[in-house]
C-alpha positions, 0 to 999 in steps of 0.5 A, spaced: 499 501 523 503 507 522 500 514 520 506 517 516 507 523 513 507 525 506 514 526 506 515 520 510 512 516 504 516 519 499 523 518 503 521 511 504 519 510 496 526 513 495 529 507 498 526 502 494 519 501 497 513 500 494 506 504 495 501 499 495 493 501 494 489 495 495 482 498 494 478 496 488 480 499 481 475 504 481 477 507 487 484 507 485 482 510 478 478 516 482 484 518 487 490 515 489 497 517 492 502 519 488 506 513 485 502 508 488 501 501 485 494 498 485 493 490 487 486 490 489 485 486 496 481 480 492 487 478 487 493 480 492 494 473 494 494 471 486 498 477 484 503 479 490 509 474 487 508 477 480 508 484 482 512 485 488 519 483 491 519 479 497 524 482 501 523 490 498 519 494 503 512 495 502 507 500 504 500 498 504 494 503 504 486 502 503 480 507 504 479 506 511 485 502 513 481 495 514 483 492 508 490 494 509 490 490 515 488 484 511 493 485 506 498 486 511 497 479 514 496 476 507 503 478 505 506 476 511 503 469 510 506 469 503 513 470 506 514 478 505 518 481 510 518 488 510 510 490 510 508 496 513 500 498 514 500 506 513 492 506 514 487 509 510 486 515 505 483 519 510 490 520 513 493 522 506 488 527 503 493 532 503 498 528 498 493 524 494 493 525 486 486 525 482 
C-alpha cells in the first residue's frame, strides 16, 4: 500500500491513471476523492473489463484500506498490469470532495 499525497494522485491521474473507489455506492455518494470512479468491490470482477483499461494505471482506495487490498488482488487476477492500492479515505481527508 502506498500513502500518496493529494498532489501525487493528481499527477498520476494526469498521466492517464484511473482513481478507483471500491466502496459501496452510498459511501461514494457521501464523500469521494476528486475525479474518482466508483465500482463497488462486490461487482468489481463483473465490471472491471467494461470500465477500466487493462494496461492503464489504476489507483485503488476504500474506507480503511481493506477492500482496496482485495480489489488489488482481483484486478491482478484479471490481468490488470498497473494497479496500486493507495489505502483508505482517512489518509486523504484533506483532498476529498463531498
